[in-house]
C-alpha positions, 0 to 999 in steps of 0.5 A, spaced: 903 598 842 907 603 839 906 611 840 905 612 833 900 606 832 896 609 838 897 616 835 894 613 828 889 610 831 886 616 835 887 621 829 881 617 826 876 618 832 872 623 833 871 624 841 867 630 841 860 627 843 858 621 847 859 616 841 867 616 839 866 615 832 871 611 827 873 616 821 878 611 818 877 605 814 870 601 814 868 594 812 862 590 812 856 588 808 853 595 808 848 593 802 844 587 806 846 588 813 846 596 814 852 594 818 859 598 818 865 596 822 871 601 823 878 597 821 885 599 823 891 597 820 896 596 826 902 595 822 901 587 821 894 586 820 887 589 820 883 589 826 876 591 828 877 598 831 872 597 836 876 591 838 882 595 838 879 600 843 876 595 848 883 592 848 887 599 849 882 600 855 881 593 858 886 588 856 886 582 851 879 579 849 879 572 851 878 566 846 871 565 844 868 572 846 866 578 842 866 585 843 858 588 843 856 595 842 851 597 848 850 603 844 848 599 838 852 604 834 857 600 830 862 605 828 863 607 836 869 606 839 868 609 846 870 603 851 864 605 856 860 603 850 863 596 849 863 590 853 865 583 853 859 578 850 859 571 849 855 569 842 849 568 846 849 575 849 851 578 843 845 575 839 840 577 845 842 584 844 841 585 837 838 592 835 833 591 830 829 586 826 831 582 820 832 585 813 826 580 811 821 583 817 814 584 814 813 588 820 819 592 821 819 590 829 824 584 831 820 578 833 813 580 830 810 578 823 803 578 820 799 572 819 795 573 813 790 567 814 788 570 821 789 577 819 793 578 826 800 580 828 804 574 831 809 575 836 814 570 838 821 570 840 827 565 839 831 563 845 836 557 845 834 554 838 827 554 841 821 559 839 817 562 844 810 564 842 808 571 845 801 571 842 797 574 836 794 581 836 790 586 832 795 591 832 803 591 831 804 596 837 801 591 841 805 585 838 811 589 839 810 590 847 808 583 847 815 581 844 819 585 848 816 583 854 817 576 852 824 577 851 825 581 857 822 574 861 827 570 857 833 574 855 839 577 860 843 581 855 838 585 851 840 592 854 836 596 848 829 592 851 830 594 858 832 601 856 825 602 853 822 601 860 
């Protein structure tokens, strides 16, 4: 990497806080997913800024692997907040519910006929039932506990304990 390329990259990073926020160009479908990633032109192609930062600190990213934000801040390029993850680990470490969630809580939905909150987790293409609850909060605890039982890479759930 050329020194002018590195200078251009770091000039677009705000390193004043724990999260090193990307200030340069961004990409992503912000309307439907509310996700933005930084992009950086290295002189020959556009790269995701967090991947570029990871490679600066740790070397090349192996084929088939992704760079996961442990902090869940997609504009963060702090290498201490990034890790290599396979697609399964990346999916397990999601931060929130789907856009169409009726509860606003990942894995919790309202069952209209039973008038209960249903907690379930999808893991390895299989649904795991975690129960039905009178309150959304009880269902949220049950679904988090079920994820902790099944998943190995769900850092956000484990940090809540």
